[in-house]
C-alpha positions, 0 to 999 in steps of 0.5 A: 119252729121256724122255717123256709121253703126250699126246693118246694117243701118246708124244711127246719130253720136254725138262725141268729148265728154270728158265724157258721164254720163248715168243716170241723177240721184242721182249720174249722175247729180253730176257727169255731173256737176263735169265733166263740172265744170272741163271743160270736154265737157260732156253729160248726157243721161236721160230716163226721163225728170228731172235731179235727179233721186230718189230725183225729179222723185222718190219724195226721200225727204228728204235726210237723215243725214250723219256726214260726210263732204260734197264735193265741189258739194253738198255744191253748190247744197244745198246753191242754194236750200237756195237761191231759198227759201228752208230751208236746215236744221230745226233750231236744226241744231245749236245743233251740233256745241256743241253737245258732245255725242257718240249716232248719234244725232237725224235725226231732226237735221240734215236732208236736207230738200228741195222740189224736184221740186226746186232740179230739177231746181237747178240740171239743171241750174247748169249743163247747167251753166258749159256747160254740156249738157243733152239729155232728153227722151234718153234710153241706148240700146246697147254698142259697145267695142273696145279694152276693151273699150267703143267706142260708146252708142247707144241711142234710142230718139225721132229721133231713133237710136243714136250713142255717142263717148266720151273718158270717161263714168260713169254708173250712171244707178242705175241698172249698165246698162251701165257696163252689156251691156258692159259685166261687171259681176254683182251680185244682192240681198242677199245671196238668191238673193232677193232684197230690196223692192221697193217703189212708193212715192207720195204727199198729198196736202189741209192738215191743218199742224197745225191741224195734228200736234196737233192731233200727240201731243195728241196722245202722239208722242215724236219721231218728234222733229222739230216744224211746220212751219219747217221740221216735220214728222210722222213714224209708222213701226210694231212693233215699237209701234208709236202713229199712229198704233192703228189708222192704225189697226182700218183701217184694221179691218174696210177694209180700208187698207191691211197688207201691208199699216199696216205695213209701213207709214212715211210722211214728210212735204215739204219746200216751199209747205205748207199744203204738205206732202211727203210720204215714202211709199207704200212700195211695196210687190214683192216678193223681186225682183226689177230686173225683168222687169214685177215685176217692171212694176207691182209695178206701178199698185200695188203702186197706188192702195195703194195710193188710200187706203193710202190717203182713211186712211189719209182722213177719220181716221187722223185729219188735212187731211180731206181736202187733195188730192193727189197732186203727184205721182212718176213718177220713183219707188224707187229702193233701190237695184238692180244689183251690179258690180264687181268691182276691189274691194269690199266694204263689211259689214266687213269694214262697222262693222270695220270702214274700212280706206284705202289709196284709200278711196275717199267716207266716208259713215256712214249710218246705214246698212238700210235694209227694211223688213216687221218687224222692228229689231233694232239688225240688223241696226248696227248703228254707233255712232257720227262722226264714218265712213267707206271709200269706195275705188275708185277701188269699182267704175272702173271694169277689163273688161272696162278700160274707164269706172267708176260707181256711185252711188248705183250699185258700187261694194259692198255686199248686205249689206253694199250696204244698208248704201252706198245707201243714197243720200249723199253717192251716191252724192260724189261717182257722183263728184268724178266720175266727177273728175276721168274723168278728171284726166284721161284725164289730165294724159292720165291714164285709168279710171281703172288704177286710183289710189284713194290716187293720185285722192284724192290728185288731187280733193283736190287740184282743 
């Protein structure tokens, strides 16, 4: 057993990795798969017991629509989900084949509709199929730097501290934790240092979905175009005047819910789970601070209290939920934005508005400026027309401080408003795939990760 001296003690050293991914979430799991598929010796360190991050541990389903091309790993994952019985899209997706309007199609046409439990299995099996390793219950504690490179990461495990040595490191922690420990400069929040609110999602089972669907139609709902047994959803956002808002208002007056639940309610059916709905709430009032450790801890407590009130509302005020029950609560908060690195380039709101393209761009994005607020403001969404997009430069993923580090996911270099677009799963998966290929390119071409040219990497990926 090889060892190193850390903090005046001997700890076990795991070495000879080509790629070490910190965080097995939306970006990290794909980065690990892409790296392993490119024959790199790869390890993914995940603090929970499941891959997929917000999509699985956080129950964030479905995946919001994008009209830019999927990368290869995402295609592979989605095809595997179909083999496991999930319906990838609702039937209306076929309308896109002859779609000619300028406005973006209604969301139900093109949402990626998946069961979080099945996605976790698919991600795990795919990573292992390509020879990647997974270390669950592993928490990043520290890094050791030599010559502007990460030499070792220090991980807390059930056996105590261990060190991992690797040629390349991917920060897919979501909170830029690896980057911050390595001394990379970061930003957080908007111009007033306020973050977007966090959520704690949950699922209800035992629902008579047909009865609920008929009830929504009887109220005059025309927001959801999909019909059972396919993807169907409900939404109420204060100020949008959707059909459930008067029902929520009655529950508020009765003292069953508070104004915090009244502001926002959204739920989606789940493929392969008859009688279940996944709720994109509660959105937790945290004084717009998602970086304070005690704020986050308290968000779980407050979130579970709010879930109980949502459940009582649905059970007693909404037809079809009379025999429902809480079947699952997420083990991970839905954090929309926390820390963002200062990279070699920054994606800006101006870039989004201008639909900016560049030679070193490696990922396309087209989601709107999705900043969660208590009151809906359509004037601040800046939604694109059909098939418009911007591009994310490679240099948004790398830093000046550390040469063998690449960052993937919501914490890449961007300003607050641009991050509200790039943070969705489609773009984060693509960033993860780029990170995996970049590690292969870096090792094969003997060039540091932060010196890789986006144009050359894009050509390399297209050939590979």
